[in-house]
Backbone as ProteinMPNN parsed JSONL, in Angstrom:
{"seq_chain_A": "MIDLHTHSVFSDGELIPSELIRRAQHKGYEAIAITDHADRSNFDFIIPRIITVCRSVSKQTAIMAVPGIELTHIPPDDIAAVVQEARRMGVAIIVVHGETIVEPVAPGTNEKALEADIDILAHPGLISEKDVCRAASRGIYLEITSRKGHSLTNGHVAKLALHHGAQLVLNTDTHSPEDMLTDSMAQAVVTGCGLDKKYYDIMLTNSRNIINKRLSNPLG", "coords_chain_A": {"N_chain_A": [[0.845, -1.196, -0.001], [0.522, 2.198, -0.821], [0.048, 5.363, 0.396], [-1.037, 8.492, -0.208], [-2.44, 10.474, 1.072], [-3.121, 11.56, 4.031], [-3.841, 12.391, 7.517], [-2.669, 14.146, 10.38], [-2.33, 15.127, 13.899], [-1.804, 17.72, 13.387], [-3.764, 18.768, 11.867], [-6.853, 17.598, 11.544], [-6.487, 14.98, 12.344], [-5.871, 12.046, 14.448], [-3.397, 11.165, 15.366], [0.064, 11.89, 16.176], [2.532, 12.833, 13.709], [4.782, 11.016, 13.681], [3.798, 8.669, 14.908], [1.716, 8.028, 13.214], [3.146, 7.442, 10.877], [4.666, 5.278, 11.801], [2.661, 3.385, 12.381], [1.713, 2.958, 9.818], [3.979, 1.8, 8.668], [4.064, -0.562, 10.179], [1.794, -1.813, 9.214], [2.662, -2.551, 6.779], [2.96, -0.703, 4.748], [4.432, 0.789, 1.873], [5.016, 3.438, 1.373], [4.125, 6.67, 2.682], [2.333, 9.699, 2.692], [2.156, 12.659, 4.581], [-0.454, 14.745, 4.776], [-1.72, 17.2, 5.865], [-4.671, 19.205, 6.45], [-4.772, 22.459, 5.098], [-4.444, 26.014, 4.745], [-3.492, 29.374, 3.917], [-3.381, 30.282, 6.517], [-2.202, 28.477, 8.276], [0.17, 27.497, 7.216], [2.795, 28.194, 8.072], [3.033, 26.911, 10.498], [2.416, 24.155, 10.08], [3.838, 23.095, 7.765], [6.803, 23.209, 8.053], [7.157, 21.45, 10.242], [6.086, 18.989, 9.398], [7.834, 18.419, 7.274], [10.273, 18.153, 8.667], [9.807, 15.869, 10.348], [9.219, 13.869, 8.429], [11.612, 13.72, 6.939], [13.414, 12.865, 8.91], [12.335, 10.357, 9.719], [12.366, 8.901, 7.307], [15.066, 8.554, 6.879], [15.751, 6.692, 8.769], [14.153, 4.432, 8.761], [12.397, 1.748, 7.013], [10.167, 2.56, 5.617], [9.014, 5.034, 3.31], [8.523, 8.339, 4.071], [6.666, 11.096, 3.19], [6.581, 14.582, 2.837], [3.66, 16.458, 2.686], [0.647, 18.258, 1.756], [-2.787, 19.075, 2.18], [-4.633, 21.185, 0.471], [-7.335, 22.982, 1.49], [-10.675, 23.916, 1.125], [-9.974, 26.297, -0.16], [-10.481, 29.467, -1.653], [-11.486, 29.245, -5.014], [-10.181, 30.9, -7.028], [-7.825, 31.515, -5.789], [-6.282, 29.281, -5.64], [-4.092, 28.505, -7.378], [-2.029, 30.333, -6.72], [-1.663, 29.789, -4.001], [-0.811, 27.159, -4.101], [1.719, 27.526, -5.279], [2.999, 28.92, -3.212], [3.098, 26.898, -1.263], [4.79, 25.066, -2.561], [7.163, 26.566, -2.635], [7.793, 26.525, 0.037], [8.676, 24.006, 0.431], [7.06, 21.729, 0.243], [6.355, 18.451, -0.874], [4.305, 16.703, -1.967], [1.298, 17.781, -3.238], [-2.007, 17.949, -2.527], [-5.324, 18.66, -3.42], [-8.346, 19.456, -1.895], [-11.082, 18.204, -3.186], [-14.321, 18.629, -4.88], [-16.161, 17.128, -3.131], [-19.264, 15.427, -2.477], [-20.213, 15.558, 0.078], [-19.515, 17.762, 1.533], [-19.561, 21.376, 1.731], [-17.979, 22.381, -0.578], [-16.532, 24.968, -2.505], [-17.994, 25.714, -5.642], [-16.242, 25.229, -8.683], [-13.814, 24.632, -7.631], [-12.636, 22.142, -8.38], [-12.013, 22.632, -11.1], [-10.212, 24.884, -10.997], [-8.195, 23.833, -9.39], [-7.184, 21.858, -11.065], [-5.956, 23.359, -12.931], [-3.718, 24.217, -11.734], [-0.407, 23.659, -10.251], [-0.567, 20.937, -9.092], [-0.593, 17.656, -7.51], [-2.52, 15.667, -6.898], [-6.02, 15.465, -7.163], [-8.203, 15.31, -4.689], [-10.919, 13.163, -3.708], [-12.981, 14.01, -5.835], [-15.721, 14.171, -6.198], [-18.76, 14.577, -8.025], [-17.369, 14.965, -10.507], [-16.903, 16.801, -13.527], [-17.009, 15.815, -17.014], [-15.413, 17.455, -18.567], [-13.54, 18.407, -16.706], [-12.313, 16.007, -15.994], [-11.065, 15.384, -18.401], [-9.326, 17.537, -18.429], [-7.693, 16.883, -16.252], [-6.507, 14.564, -17.3], [-5.048, 15.583, -19.484], [-3.231, 17.235, -18.221], [-1.789, 15.628, -16.584], [-2.51, 15.189, -13.932], [-3.481, 13.456, -11.052], [-6.432, 11.666, -10.238], [-8.373, 10.938, -7.37], [-9.29, 7.836, -5.964], [-11.019, 6.93, -3.165], [-11.045, 5.564, 0.161], [-12.407, 6.756, 2.144], [-15.146, 7.362, 4.259], [-18.264, 8.634, 3.113], [-16.923, 10.536, 1.262], [-16.248, 8.521, -0.496], [-18.501, 7.827, -1.875], [-18.785, 8.646, -4.483], [-16.911, 7.279, -5.932], [-17.313, 5.375, -8.007], [-18.327, 6.928, -10.119], [-16.148, 8.651, -10.601], [-14.158, 6.772, -11.321], [-15.264, 5.603, -13.644], [-15.411, 7.767, -15.496], [-12.726, 8.486, -15.572], [-11.467, 6.226, -16.708], [-12.7, 6.287, -19.211], [-11.792, 8.684, -20.322], [-9.07, 8.62, -20.09], [-7.741, 9.535, -17.796], [-5.49, 9.464, -15.002], [-5.452, 7.425, -12.036], [-5.264, 7.318, -8.431], [-5.134, 5.467, -5.363], [-6.196, 6.322, -2.195], [-6.437, 6.707, 1.414], [-7.282, 8.85, 2.981], [-6.759, 9.029, 5.698], [-7.666, 9.596, 9.058], [-7.702, 8.471, 11.535], [-6.341, 5.56, 13.28], [-7.818, 3.263, 12.518], [-8.603, 3.816, 9.949], [-6.668, 3.095, 8.175], [-5.54, 0.862, 5.563], [-5.349, -2.637, 4.772], [-3.63, -4.508, 2.216], [-5.442, -6.266, 1.004], [-7.95, -5.172, 1.639], [-7.688, -2.72, 0.377], [-7.61, -3.546, -2.278], [-10.218, -4.449, -2.449], [-11.644, -2.067, -2.265], [-10.959, -0.93, -4.692], [-12.075, -2.782, -6.589], [-14.662, -2.505, -5.778], [-15.537, -0.103, -6.808], [-15.982, -0.658, -9.386], [-13.78, -1.323, -10.924], [-11.307, -3.429, -12.486], [-9.279, -5.86, -10.731], [-6.618, -5.518, -11.429], [-6.159, -2.835, -11.536], [-5.445, -1.984, -9.046], [-2.696, -2.468, -8.798], [-1.88, -0.814, -10.859], [-2.566, 1.669, -9.784], [-0.831, 1.728, -7.589], [1.601, 1.933, -8.943], [1.182, 4.424, -10.13], [1.174, 6.058, -7.836], [3.813, 5.685, -6.976], [5.054, 6.931, -9.132], [4.325, 9.617, -8.751], [5.705, 10.201, -6.352], [8.36, 9.728, -7.214], [8.62, 11.733, -9.087], [8.613, 14.016, -7.515], [10.561, 13.732, -5.533], [14.066, 13.3, -4.837], [15.093, 10.841, -4.161], [14.147, 8.115, -5.444], [11.434, 5.692, -5.413], [11.445, 2.125, -5.973]], "CA_chain_A": [[0.0, 0.0, -0.001], [1.096, 3.542, -0.788], [-1.049, 6.272, 0.738], [-0.567, 9.871, -0.366], [-3.44, 11.411, 1.621], [-3.372, 11.226, 5.436], [-3.884, 13.55, 8.409], [-2.156, 14.005, 11.742], [-2.89, 16.105, 14.845], [-1.564, 19.075, 12.899], [-5.067, 19.268, 11.399], [-7.946, 16.929, 12.258], [-6.18, 13.587, 12.6], [-5.758, 11.648, 15.851], [-2.052, 10.748, 15.73], [1.182, 12.717, 15.766], [3.06, 12.265, 12.47], [5.669, 9.865, 13.854], [3.01, 7.469, 15.173], [1.004, 7.723, 11.973], [4.1, 6.786, 9.986], [5.013, 3.984, 12.377], [1.537, 2.465, 12.191], [1.709, 2.613, 8.395], [5.069, 0.855, 8.476], [3.664, -1.825, 10.786], [0.801, -2.422, 8.326], [3.319, -2.976, 5.562], [2.959, 0.328, 3.716], [5.688, 1.116, 1.208], [5.231, 4.88, 1.52], [2.981, 7.434, 3.182], [2.474, 11.154, 2.709], [1.391, 13.383, 5.589], [-1.053, 15.831, 3.987], [-2.709, 17.843, 6.72], [-5.484, 20.293, 5.899], [-4.068, 23.727, 5.246], [-4.557, 27.196, 3.892], [-2.406, 30.29, 4.281], [-3.401, 30.591, 7.944], [-1.41, 27.551, 9.091], [1.348, 27.024, 6.497], [4.031, 28.382, 8.823], [3.062, 25.939, 11.589], [2.342, 22.764, 9.647], [4.774, 22.611, 6.749], [8.16, 22.869, 8.544], [7.115, 20.308, 11.152], [5.9, 17.778, 8.601], [9.079, 18.18, 6.549], [11.277, 17.668, 9.622], [9.506, 14.5, 10.753], [9.329, 12.951, 7.283], [13.028, 13.538, 6.618], [14.03, 12.081, 9.966], [11.846, 8.98, 9.679], [12.785, 8.249, 6.064], [16.481, 8.207, 6.996], [15.982, 5.678, 9.788], [13.245, 3.289, 8.654], [12.2, 1.214, 5.663], [9.069, 3.241, 4.942], [9.273, 6.391, 2.844], [7.56, 9.322, 4.562], [6.737, 12.211, 2.25], [5.871, 15.767, 3.316], [2.647, 16.955, 1.767], [-0.364, 19.168, 2.282], [-4.061, 19.075, 1.469], [-5.215, 22.523, 0.424], [-8.719, 22.669, 1.835], [-11.623, 25.025, 1.088], [-9.335, 27.505, -0.671], [-11.26, 30.089, -2.73], [-10.946, 28.705, -6.267], [-9.267, 31.784, -7.744], [-6.568, 31.63, -5.046], [-5.604, 27.985, -5.536], [-2.797, 28.462, -8.073], [-1.036, 31.089, -5.956], [-1.407, 29.083, -2.748], [0.012, 26.011, -4.483], [3.098, 27.982, -5.467], [3.538, 29.208, -1.885], [3.418, 25.615, -0.63], [5.972, 24.528, -3.235], [8.331, 27.331, -2.198], [8.096, 26.151, 1.413], [9.287, 22.688, 0.433], [6.11, 20.615, 0.203], [6.584, 17.561, -2.017], [3.036, 16.248, -2.549], [0.193, 18.72, -3.02], [-3.355, 17.442, -2.753], [-6.386, 19.666, -3.231], [-9.626, 18.946, -1.4], [-11.998, 18.394, -4.297], [-15.734, 18.958, -4.669], [-16.912, 16.021, -2.565], [-20.69, 15.711, -2.335], [-20.603, 15.575, 1.487], [-19.085, 19.015, 2.142], [-19.893, 22.523, 0.887], [-16.799, 22.903, -1.28], [-16.922, 26.007, -3.462], [-18.007, 25.333, -7.058], [-15.08, 25.72, -9.417], [-12.581, 24.154, -6.999], [-12.009, 21.125, -9.223], [-11.454, 23.253, -12.303], [-9.046, 25.716, -10.687], [-7.135, 22.958, -8.895], [-6.613, 21.15, -12.196], [-5.163, 24.325, -13.692], [-2.557, 24.562, -10.903], [0.681, 22.688, -10.206], [-0.858, 19.996, -8.007], [-0.349, 16.252, -7.819], [-3.718, 14.84, -6.75], [-7.308, 16.071, -6.818], [-8.818, 14.348, -3.776], [-12.374, 12.98, -3.692], [-13.514, 15.087, -6.672], [-17.176, 14.184, -6.259], [-19.37, 14.383, -9.341], [-16.507, 15.733, -11.396], [-17.403, 16.879, -14.901], [-16.158, 15.21, -18.042], [-14.425, 18.463, -18.969], [-12.466, 18.433, -15.719], [-11.569, 14.746, -16.115], [-10.188, 15.574, -19.556], [-8.28, 18.468, -18.001], [-6.767, 16.097, -15.431], [-5.765, 13.674, -18.185], [-4.115, 16.343, -20.316], [-2.218, 17.885, -17.384], [-1.069, 14.639, -15.798], [-2.899, 15.269, -12.526], [-4.121, 12.202, -10.676], [-7.713, 11.721, -9.54], [-8.342, 10.023, -6.242], [-10.267, 6.88, -5.469], [-10.813, 7.041, -1.721], [-11.782, 4.67, 1.055], [-12.989, 7.584, 3.21], [-16.61, 7.366, 4.301], [-18.85, 9.835, 2.536], [-16.213, 10.897, 0.039], [-16.152, 7.364, -1.388], [-19.775, 7.574, -2.544], [-18.705, 8.944, -5.917], [-15.783, 6.562, -6.539], [-17.706, 4.752, -9.266], [-18.42, 7.989, -11.119], [-14.782, 9.096, -10.912], [-13.464, 5.698, -12.022], [-15.841, 5.43, -14.977], [-14.983, 8.861, -16.369], [-11.273, 8.441, -15.714], [-11.157, 5.198, -17.695], [-13.196, 6.705, -20.525], [-11.048, 9.824, -20.869], [-7.634, 8.426, -19.957], [-7.147, 10.174, -16.618], [-4.823, 8.523, -14.111], [-6.06, 7.301, -10.719], [-4.534, 6.8, -7.279], [-5.977, 5.037, -4.252], [-5.779, 6.859, -0.902], [-7.378, 6.443, 2.508], [-7.709, 10.05, 3.709], [-6.73, 8.574, 7.084], [-7.726, 10.505, 10.199], [-7.504, 7.67, 12.735], [-5.669, 4.314, 12.921], [-8.689, 2.288, 11.858], [-8.806, 4.188, 8.554], [-5.617, 2.507, 7.344], [-5.99, -0.314, 4.826], [-4.509, -3.737, 4.328], [-3.647, -4.649, 0.76], [-6.66, -6.944, 0.557], [-9.06, -4.221, 1.701], [-7.449, -1.736, -0.677], [-8.059, -4.161, -3.529], [-11.683, -4.495, -2.409], [-12.113, -0.711, -2.582], [-10.788, -0.764, -6.14], [-13.098, -3.553, -7.302], [-15.972, -2.008, -5.373], [-15.968, 1.036, -7.643], [-16.197, -1.117, -10.753], [-12.532, -1.523, -11.643], [-10.662, -4.732, -12.386], [-8.253, -5.942, -9.688], [-5.314, -5.089, -11.938], [-5.998, -1.395, -11.353], [-4.765, -1.719, -7.778], [-1.27, -2.382, -9.11], [-1.688, 0.394, -11.662], [-2.601, 2.811, -8.877], [0.434, 1.729, -6.842], [2.612, 2.486, -9.849], [0.919, 5.852, -10.251], [1.641, 6.712, -6.611], [5.281, 5.714, -7.048], [5.447, 7.938, -10.124], [4.207, 10.938, -8.125], [6.829, 10.343, -5.429], [9.603, 9.821, -7.984], [8.656, 13.039, -9.742], [8.795, 15.106, -6.552], [11.678, 13.495, -4.622], [15.308, 12.918, -5.495], [15.404, 9.455, -3.826], [12.95, 7.45, -5.954], [11.046, 4.328, -5.068], [11.693, 1.173, -7.052]], "C_chain_A": [[0.879, 1.246, 0.002], [-0.064, 4.504, -0.589], [-0.531, 7.703, 0.711], [-1.58, 10.896, 0.122], [-3.784, 10.962, 3.03], [-3.277, 12.485, 6.294], [-3.395, 13.214, 9.809], [-2.846, 15.021, 12.659], [-2.639, 17.541, 14.407], [-2.788, 19.633, 12.171], [-6.139, 18.53, 12.186], [-7.735, 15.439, 12.428], [-5.967, 13.325, 14.081], [-4.329, 11.396, 16.302], [-1.019, 11.816, 15.379], [1.827, 12.071, 14.545], [3.923, 11.026, 12.66], [4.894, 8.583, 14.14], [2.221, 7.059, 13.936], [1.911, 6.963, 11.012], [4.448, 5.395, 10.5], [3.9, 2.965, 12.187], [1.431, 2.042, 10.724], [2.807, 1.598, 8.09], [4.691, -0.525, 9.011], [2.639, -2.556, 9.925], [1.41, -2.881, 7.009], [3.299, -1.958, 4.442], [4.37, 0.521, 3.156], [6.033, 2.59, 1.4], [3.952, 5.526, 2.019], [3.315, 8.918, 3.081], [1.6, 11.726, 3.831], [0.868, 14.646, 4.922], [-2.136, 16.526, 4.809], [-3.432, 18.975, 6.005], [-4.786, 21.624, 6.126], [-4.615, 24.78, 4.303], [-3.451, 28.148, 4.349], [-2.313, 30.525, 5.788], [-2.483, 29.694, 8.772], [-0.187, 26.976, 8.38], [2.587, 27.057, 7.386], [4.16, 27.405, 9.983], [3.217, 24.519, 11.073], [3.527, 22.33, 8.789], [6.168, 22.306, 7.297], [8.181, 21.64, 9.436], [6.945, 18.99, 10.401], [7.188, 17.435, 7.848], [10.131, 17.59, 7.477], [11.051, 16.213, 9.999], [9.704, 13.53, 9.595], [10.787, 12.695, 6.913], [13.699, 12.629, 7.636], [13.631, 10.612, 9.878], [12.369, 8.247, 8.448], [14.25, 7.83, 6.11], [16.707, 6.986, 7.878], [15.113, 4.43, 9.671], [13.069, 2.868, 7.203], [11.102, 1.946, 4.902], [9.514, 4.625, 4.468], [8.152, 7.302, 3.335], [7.746, 10.614, 3.779], [5.968, 13.404, 2.802], [4.903, 16.302, 2.268], [1.712, 17.923, 2.45], [-1.655, 18.918, 1.507], [-4.652, 20.466, 1.57], [-6.73, 22.374, 0.469], [-9.582, 23.924, 1.888], [-10.923, 26.357, 0.771], [-10.273, 28.147, -1.692], [-10.673, 29.716, -4.086], [-9.936, 29.608, -6.976], [-7.927, 31.96, -7.046], [-5.732, 30.356, -5.107], [-4.219, 27.995, -6.172], [-1.713, 29.17, -7.278], [-0.678, 30.373, -4.659], [-0.564, 27.835, -3.011], [1.469, 26.419, -4.621], [3.756, 28.329, -4.138], [3.949, 27.922, -1.186], [4.659, 24.989, -1.255], [7.238, 25.252, -2.747], [8.752, 26.963, -0.776], [8.607, 24.71, 1.543], [8.354, 21.506, 0.445], [6.365, 19.778, -1.049], [5.279, 17.209, -2.724], [1.941, 17.252, -2.217], [-1.107, 18.085, -3.491], [-4.315, 18.598, -2.587], [-7.68, 18.948, -2.887], [-10.697, 19.245, -2.447], [-13.447, 18.559, -3.882], [-16.558, 17.737, -4.252], [-18.381, 16.409, -2.378], [-21.12, 15.835, -0.876], [-20.081, 16.796, 2.244], [-19.398, 20.163, 1.19], [-18.669, 23.159, 0.234], [-17.257, 23.875, -2.37], [-16.93, 25.469, -4.885], [-16.827, 25.974, -7.788], [-13.758, 25.27, -8.817], [-11.882, 23.11, -7.856], [-11.311, 21.751, -10.423], [-10.177, 24.023, -11.997], [-7.888, 24.891, -10.148], [-6.42, 22.273, -10.06], [-5.857, 22.068, -13.152], [-3.873, 24.688, -12.973], [-1.549, 23.415, -10.889], [0.49, 21.738, -9.022], [-0.562, 18.575, -8.467], [-1.63, 15.428, -7.865], [-4.921, 15.726, -6.464], [-8.059, 15.033, -5.991], [-10.337, 14.35, -3.918], [-13.104, 14.063, -4.497], [-15.009, 15.055, -6.901], [-17.719, 13.867, -7.642], [-18.642, 15.237, -10.37], [-17.036, 15.686, -12.822], [-16.46, 16.189, -15.868], [-15.073, 16.178, -18.49], [-13.256, 18.481, -17.998], [-11.673, 17.128, -15.712], [-10.615, 14.821, -17.3], [-9.04, 16.508, -19.22], [-7.235, 17.731, -17.152], [-5.888, 15.205, -16.308], [-4.699, 14.435, -18.962], [-2.98, 16.956, -19.498], [-1.459, 16.908, -16.498], [-1.32, 14.73, -14.311], [-3.749, 14.044, -12.195], [-5.428, 12.459, -9.917], [-7.752, 10.621, -8.496], [-9.563, 9.117, -6.152], [-10.001, 6.766, -3.973], [-11.603, 5.984, -0.952], [-12.49, 5.439, 2.164], [-14.511, 7.602, 3.12], [-17.145, 8.689, 3.769], [-18.201, 10.194, 1.219], [-16.214, 9.769, -0.981], [-17.429, 7.109, -2.187], [-19.723, 7.812, -4.046], [-17.519, 8.262, -6.589], [-16.131, 5.973, -7.9], [-17.781, 5.755, -10.403], [-17.025, 8.426, -11.566], [-14.056, 8.029, -11.738], [-13.958, 5.553, -13.46], [-15.357, 6.515, -15.939], [-13.479, 8.846, -16.596], [-10.869, 7.405, -16.757], [-11.557, 5.644, -19.1], [-12.31, 7.767, -21.153], [-9.536, 9.724, -20.646], [-6.979, 9.17, -18.813], [-6.566, 9.118, -15.697], [-5.422, 8.582, -12.701], [-5.035, 6.883, -9.669], [-5.548, 6.404, -6.21], [-5.388, 5.576, -2.962], [-6.839, 6.582, 0.144], [-7.974, 7.697, 3.117], [-7.774, 9.73, 5.213], [-6.778, 9.734, 8.074], [-7.47, 9.77, 11.516], [-6.915, 6.318, 12.326], [-6.538, 3.329, 12.166], [-8.984, 2.626, 10.395], [-7.78, 3.553, 7.623], [-6.091, 1.191, 6.735], [-4.92, -1.389, 4.734], [-4.558, -3.783, 2.811], [-4.949, -5.275, 0.276], [-7.863, -6.007, 0.607], [-8.901, -3.137, 0.631], [-7.904, -2.278, -2.028], [-9.582, -4.23, -3.595], [-12.279, -3.125, -2.735], [-12.04, -0.481, -4.096], [-11.864, -1.519, -6.905], [-14.503, -3.059, -6.969], [-16.451, -0.813, -6.171], [-16.016, 0.656, -9.112], [-14.954, -1.356, -11.572], [-12.039, -2.959, -11.485], [-9.565, -4.703, -11.323], [-6.9, -5.402, -10.143], [-5.086, -3.596, -11.699], [-5.405, -1.047, -9.999], [-3.262, -1.567, -8.018], [-0.961, -1.152, -9.965], [-1.665, 1.628, -10.772], [-1.35, 2.886, -8.008], [1.549, 2.325, -7.69], [2.43, 3.989, -10.009], [1.408, 6.623, -9.023], [3.16, 6.778, -6.566], [5.757, 6.791, -8.018], [5.355, 9.349, -9.558], [5.39, 11.178, -7.203], [8.142, 10.535, -6.199], [9.733, 11.144, -8.711], [9.052, 14.137, -8.766], [9.987, 14.949, -5.63], [12.91, 13.024, -5.406], [15.722, 11.477, -5.19], [14.21, 8.576, -4.186], [12.699, 6.075, -5.359], [11.351, 3.418, -6.243], [10.457, 0.942, -7.898]], "O_chain_A": [[1.86, 1.326, 0.742], [-1.048, 4.46, -1.328], [0.318, 8.076, 1.519], [-1.594, 12.037, -0.339], [-4.633, 10.09, 3.218], [-2.722, 13.501, 5.878], [-3.671, 12.141, 10.345], [-3.807, 15.683, 12.266], [-3.195, 18.475, 14.984], [-2.849, 20.829, 11.888], [-6.323, 18.799, 13.373], [-8.697, 14.7, 12.634], [-5.89, 14.259, 14.879], [-4.058, 11.41, 17.503], [-1.189, 12.559, 14.412], [1.685, 10.863, 14.357], [3.814, 10.078, 11.884], [5.282, 7.515, 13.668], [2.079, 5.87, 13.65], [1.503, 5.97, 10.409], [4.517, 4.442, 9.723], [4.167, 1.807, 11.867], [1.098, 0.894, 10.429], [2.587, 0.648, 7.34], [4.966, -1.539, 8.37], [2.615, -3.787, 9.905], [0.738, -3.531, 6.209], [3.59, -2.3, 3.296], [5.362, 0.426, 3.879], [7.199, 2.945, 1.569], [2.851, 5.013, 1.814], [4.441, 9.334, 3.353], [0.451, 11.321, 4.003], [1.648, 15.519, 4.543], [-3.322, 16.448, 4.486], [-2.898, 19.611, 5.097], [-4.271, 21.887, 7.212], [-5.16, 24.49, 3.238], [-2.564, 27.744, 5.1], [-1.259, 30.928, 6.28], [-2.032, 30.092, 9.846], [0.435, 26.049, 8.898], [3.339, 26.085, 7.454], [5.273, 27.1, 10.412], [4.053, 23.763, 11.567], [4.149, 21.304, 9.064], [6.685, 21.222, 7.027], [9.134, 20.862, 9.388], [7.588, 17.994, 10.732], [7.582, 16.27, 7.799], [10.809, 16.629, 7.114], [11.984, 15.411, 9.975], [10.303, 12.47, 9.777], [11.154, 11.561, 6.605], [14.46, 11.732, 7.273], [14.483, 9.726, 9.954], [12.772, 7.088, 8.544], [14.639, 6.862, 5.457], [17.732, 6.315, 7.758], [15.319, 3.467, 10.41], [13.532, 3.544, 6.285], [11.103, 1.953, 3.671], [10.293, 5.302, 5.14], [6.978, 7.065, 3.05], [8.848, 11.159, 3.713], [4.812, 13.255, 3.199], [5.275, 16.563, 1.124], [1.951, 18.354, 3.578], [-1.621, 18.589, 0.321], [-5.117, 20.877, 2.633], [-7.333, 21.732, -0.391], [-9.268, 24.876, 2.602], [-11.237, 27.395, 1.354], [-10.82, 27.433, -2.533], [-9.467, 29.86, -4.287], [-8.926, 29.115, -7.477], [-6.988, 32.493, -7.637], [-4.582, 30.356, -4.667], [-3.261, 27.533, -5.553], [-0.595, 28.666, -7.17], [0.488, 30.353, -4.264], [0.309, 27.5, -2.211], [2.358, 25.723, -4.129], [4.943, 28.065, -3.95], [5.021, 27.854, -0.584], [5.496, 24.437, -0.54], [8.258, 24.616, -2.48], [9.927, 27.074, -0.425], [8.93, 24.258, 2.641], [8.802, 20.375, 0.637], [6.564, 20.313, -2.139], [5.156, 17.392, -3.935], [1.688, 17.538, -1.047], [-1.283, 17.74, -4.66], [-4.135, 19.432, -1.699], [-8.048, 17.957, -3.518], [-11.159, 20.379, -2.579], [-13.767, 18.62, -2.695], [-17.519, 17.36, -4.924], [-18.699, 17.577, -2.15], [-22.269, 16.182, -0.606], [-20.193, 16.857, 3.469], [-19.492, 19.957, -0.02], [-18.364, 24.329, 0.468], [-18.243, 23.629, -3.065], [-15.965, 24.828, -5.301], [-16.471, 27.124, -7.53], [-12.7, 25.49, -9.406], [-10.667, 23.177, -8.044], [-10.159, 21.434, -10.72], [-9.165, 23.833, -12.671], [-6.728, 25.205, -10.411], [-5.198, 22.125, -10.044], [-5.193, 21.597, -14.076], [-3.026, 25.386, -13.53], [-1.8, 22.343, -11.439], [1.279, 21.736, -8.078], [-0.314, 18.322, -9.646], [-1.811, 14.595, -8.753], [-4.855, 16.627, -5.628], [-8.497, 14.008, -6.514], [-10.956, 15.375, -4.204], [-13.765, 14.928, -3.923], [-15.525, 15.825, -7.711], [-17.202, 12.997, -8.342], [-19.227, 16.109, -11.012], [-17.552, 14.662, -13.271], [-15.277, 16.001, -15.586], [-13.943, 15.77, -18.761], [-12.103, 18.561, -18.419], [-10.471, 17.146, -15.449], [-9.475, 14.366, -17.207], [-7.913, 16.302, -19.668], [-6.034, 17.938, -17.323], [-4.681, 15.1, -16.09], [-3.566, 13.969, -19.08], [-1.887, 17.173, -20.021], [-0.578, 17.315, -15.74], [-0.449, 14.391, -13.51], [-4.623, 13.652, -12.967], [-5.51, 13.35, -9.071], [-7.235, 9.523, -8.704], [-10.705, 9.566, -6.251], [-8.865, 6.527, -3.565], [-12.686, 5.571, -1.367], [-13.11, 4.83, 3.036], [-15.086, 7.826, 2.054], [-16.532, 9.738, 3.963], [-18.849, 10.163, 0.173], [-16.185, 10.016, -2.187], [-17.437, 6.263, -3.082], [-20.52, 7.249, -4.797], [-17.154, 8.629, -7.706], [-15.34, 6.059, -8.839], [-17.35, 5.469, -11.52], [-16.758, 8.555, -12.761], [-13.415, 8.348, -12.739], [-13.159, 5.397, -14.383], [-14.944, 6.218, -17.06], [-13.01, 9.16, -17.691], [-10.016, 7.68, -17.602], [-10.831, 5.401, -20.063], [-12.095, 7.765, -22.365], [-8.802, 10.654, -20.981], [-5.773, 9.415, -18.851], [-7.084, 8.004, -15.616], [-5.84, 9.641, -12.233], [-4.065, 6.188, -9.972], [-6.66, 6.929, -6.155], [-4.222, 5.326, -2.657], [-7.984, 6.264, -0.178], [-9.051, 7.641, 3.71], [-8.72, 10.113, 5.901], [-6.041, 10.712, 7.952], [-7.065, 10.387, 12.501], [-6.976, 5.957, 11.151], [-6.057, 2.632, 11.273], [-9.555, 1.806, 9.676], [-8.0, 3.48, 6.414], [-6.929, 0.494, 7.307], [-3.731, -1.089, 4.63], [-5.427, -3.168, 2.193], [-5.498, -4.862, -0.745], [-8.708, -6.041, -0.288], [-9.89, -2.693, 0.048], [-8.508, -1.558, -2.824], [-10.168, -4.088, -4.668], [-13.305, -3.039, -3.409], [-12.951, 0.092, -4.693], [-12.504, -0.946, -7.788], [-15.42, -3.18, -7.78], [-17.65, -0.535, -6.209], [-16.082, 1.523, -9.984], [-15.039, -1.569, -12.781], [-12.316, -3.618, -10.483], [-8.989, -3.651, -11.046], [-6.127, -4.888, -9.334], [-3.941, -3.143, -11.665], [-4.91, 0.064, -9.811], [-2.636, -0.643, -7.5], [0.088, -0.527, -9.813], [-0.849, 2.529, -10.97], [-0.86, 3.977, -7.719], [2.346, 3.129, -7.205], [3.405, 4.74, -10.023], [1.984, 7.703, -9.149], [3.734, 7.792, -6.169], [6.744, 7.479, -7.756], [6.207, 10.189, -9.847], [6.016, 12.236, -7.26], [8.938, 11.411, -5.863], [10.845, 11.626, -8.929], [9.747, 15.082, -9.14], [10.402, 15.92, -4.997], [12.801, 12.436, -6.482], [16.595, 10.932, -5.865], [13.355, 8.316, -3.339], [13.607, 5.398, -4.877], [11.499, 3.881, -7.375], [10.498, 0.164, -8.852]]}, "name": "protein", "num_of_chains": 1, "seq": "MIDLHTHSVFSDGELIPSELIRRAQHKGYEAIAITDHADRSNFDFIIPRIITVCRSVSKQTAIMAVPGIELTHIPPDDIAAVVQEARRMGVAIIVVHGETIVEPVAPGTNEKALEADIDILAHPGLISEKDVCRAASRGIYLEITSRKGHSLTNGHVAKLALHHGAQLVLNTDTHSPEDMLTDSMAQAVVTGCGLDKKYYDIMLTNSRNIINKRLSNPLG"}
């Protein structure tokens, strides 16, 4: 399992980053990104701390820990600029909180996120075909999620992604230890949204590709 969307106590998760990473390692994860919810109000607090922990852990353990951020409820017209600020501060993986059907995300968030220098559009809800095509053309990955509520539109996202050639990743959006997945449960999430089992391995490769693009010490 590779999970590029998780949360610690630095936003609304239950665990400090080091325990979150350790639990992922114990479950057999290959890599994990810490992507706490953020906007400009908490960049200065969250980003340096996540970077420090991820660097330290990655040097001393078998699991790769990647510093990330989930830009959450950003006004759509501000997304591109906020993404650049996060990049300048050293964030490796940038996830944007997409237009899930279970939260009042501002309309236009998916579109503006897909025009910015992001890696993953998380739980994009009832994403339009135009935005799926935009993701495909810009090499931005769409998320299949195991998170309750957000996962209700996995089938819609998967169907359009396959039709238009957009790439998918599987993430948990972990907030607590029980949100983490075994490989067998991760495969069940993939087949549960109408995809063949082989897409689990494809999604793992896609996650490795994101990490290898953003870090100088690539995964195999």
